[in-house]
C-alpha positions as CSV (number, residue, x, y, z in Angstrom):
1,X,-74.8,56.2,28.3
2,X,-71.5,57.4,28.5
3,X,-70.2,55.7,31.0
4,X,-70.5,52.4,29.5
5,X,-69.2,53.7,26.5
6,X,-66.5,54.9,28.3
7,X,-66.0,51.9,30.1
8,X,-66.1,49.7,27.0
9,X,-63.5,52.0,25.1
10,X,-60.9,51.3,28.2
11,X,-61.3,48.3,28.1
12,X,-60.8,47.0,24.6
13,X,-57.6,49.8,25.0
14,X,-56.8,47.9,27.0
15,X,-56.8,44.7,25.8
16,X,-54.9,46.1,22.6
17,X,-52.4,47.1,24.3
18,X,-52.1,43.7,25.3
19,X,-51.6,41.5,22.5
20,X,-49.7,44.3,20.7
21,X,-47.6,44.3,24.0
22,X,-47.8,40.2,23.2
23,X,-47.0,40.3,19.4
24,X,-44.0,42.9,20.3
25,X,-42.8,40.0,23.1
26,X,-43.5,37.1,20.1
27,X,-41.2,38.4,17.4
28,X,-37.9,39.9,19.4
29,X,-37.8,35.8,20.1
30,X,-38.2,35.4,17.1
31,X,-35.5,37.2,16.2
32,X,-32.9,36.1,19.3
33,X,-33.7,31.8,18.0
34,X,-32.4,32.3,15.1
35,X,-30.7,34.4,12.6
36,X,-31.7,37.5,11.2
37,X,-31.4,37.2,7.3
38,X,-30.4,40.6,4.9
39,X,-33.1,40.4,1.4
40,X,-29.8,39.6,-0.6
41,X,-29.0,36.1,2.8
42,X,-33.4,35.1,2.0
43,X,-33.1,35.7,-1.6
44,X,-29.5,33.2,-2.2
45,X,-31.3,30.8,-0.1
46,X,-34.4,30.0,-1.1
47,X,-33.2,30.1,-4.7
48,X,-32.0,26.1,-4.1
49,X,-35.4,25.5,-3.5
50,X,-37.6,28.1,-4.8
51,X,-37.8,30.5,-7.8
52,X,-36.9,33.9,-7.2
53,X,-40.2,35.5,-8.4
54,X,-42.1,33.3,-5.0
55,X,-39.1,34.3,-3.0
56,X,-39.6,37.9,-3.7
57,X,-43.3,37.5,-2.8
58,X,-42.6,36.3,0.2
59,X,-39.6,37.9,1.9
60,X,-42.2,41.2,0.8
61,X,-45.5,39.7,2.4
62,X,-43.6,38.0,4.9
63,X,-41.9,41.7,6.6
64,X,-44.9,43.0,6.8
65,X,-45.9,41.2,8.8
66,X,-42.3,40.9,11.7
67,X,-41.0,43.9,10.8
68,X,-38.6,45.7,12.7
69,X,-38.2,42.6,15.4
70,X,-37.0,40.0,12.4
71,X,-36.6,39.4,9.2
72,X,-38.1,36.0,7.3
73,X,-36.1,33.4,7.4
74,X,-37.4,30.3,4.6
75,X,-36.8,27.3,7.6
76,X,-39.5,29.9,10.1
77,X,-43.4,28.0,10.4
78,X,-45.6,30.2,9.4
79,X,-49.0,28.5,11.4
80,X,-46.2,27.8,14.4
81,X,-43.5,30.1,15.2
82,X,-45.1,33.4,13.3
83,X,-47.3,36.2,14.9
84,X,-49.3,35.7,11.3
85,X,-53.1,35.4,11.1
86,X,-53.1,31.9,9.6
87,X,-56.2,33.4,7.6
88,X,-54.3,35.5,5.7
89,X,-51.5,32.4,4.8
90,X,-53.9,30.3,4.3
91,X,-56.6,32.4,1.8
92,X,-55.1,35.7,1.1
93,X,-51.8,34.3,-0.1
94,X,-52.4,32.1,-2.6
95,X,-55.0,34.5,-4.0
96,X,-52.0,37.0,-4.1
97,X,-50.1,35.0,-6.0
98,X,-52.5,34.1,-8.6
99,X,-53.0,38.1,-8.9
100,X,-49.7,39.0,-9.0
101,X,-48.8,36.6,-12.0
102,X,-52.5,36.7,-13.9
103,X,-53.1,33.0,-13.3
104,X,-56.9,31.2,-12.4
105,X,-57.8,31.4,-8.7
106,X,-59.5,28.6,-8.8
107,X,-57.7,25.1,-9.0
108,X,-54.7,25.4,-6.5
109,X,-52.8,21.8,-5.9
110,X,-53.6,20.7,-2.7
111,X,-51.4,21.7,0.7
112,X,-48.5,18.4,0.2
113,X,-49.4,16.3,2.0
114,X,-46.4,15.4,5.2
115,X,-45.0,18.8,4.3
116,X,-44.7,21.2,7.6
117,X,-45.4,25.3,6.4
118,X,-42.3,26.6,6.7
119,X,-41.6,29.8,4.0
120,X,-39.7,27.4,2.1
121,X,-42.2,24.9,1.6
122,X,-44.5,27.5,0.8
123,X,-42.9,29.4,-1.9
124,X,-42.0,25.7,-3.8
125,X,-46.0,25.1,-3.6
126,X,-46.8,28.8,-4.9
127,X,-44.8,27.9,-7.6
128,X,-46.8,24.6,-8.0
129,X,-49.6,27.3,-8.1
130,X,-48.1,28.4,-10.9
131,X,-46.8,25.5,-13.1
132,X,-50.8,24.1,-12.3
133,X,-52.8,26.9,-12.3
134,X,-50.6,28.5,-15.0
135,X,-50.7,25.8,-17.9
136,X,-55.1,26.0,-16.7
137,X,-55.2,29.8,-17.9
138,X,-52.3,29.0,-20.9
139,X,-54.7,25.5,-22.1
């Protein structure tokens, strides 16, 4: 029995190392194909379309996943380009945003048809959540 346990643990360690290496390679590739913005540059580029609160939330949330090899960029596609679990983005982030802002977690507006899932568009959608759910909470 101990032999099988050791074999299983070794296999899991190898699989984990392969995925970790692939993840690190993806992050390095991201940082070479587009500029790595500073926080101030990111906030300034998002400010055109997105509230400062949503931009700050996305900077901090995305950075957790891609640091230290890259920083968030407004045109990154969250679902296609960044190595982030899609369930985190689709299910957790909107709920985290709602809780952070004291909003109702029910009845988020649908994702706008035709929008790519870029960080910029996600921020615009978070602002829609705040407008939609904030009215429902207050009203």
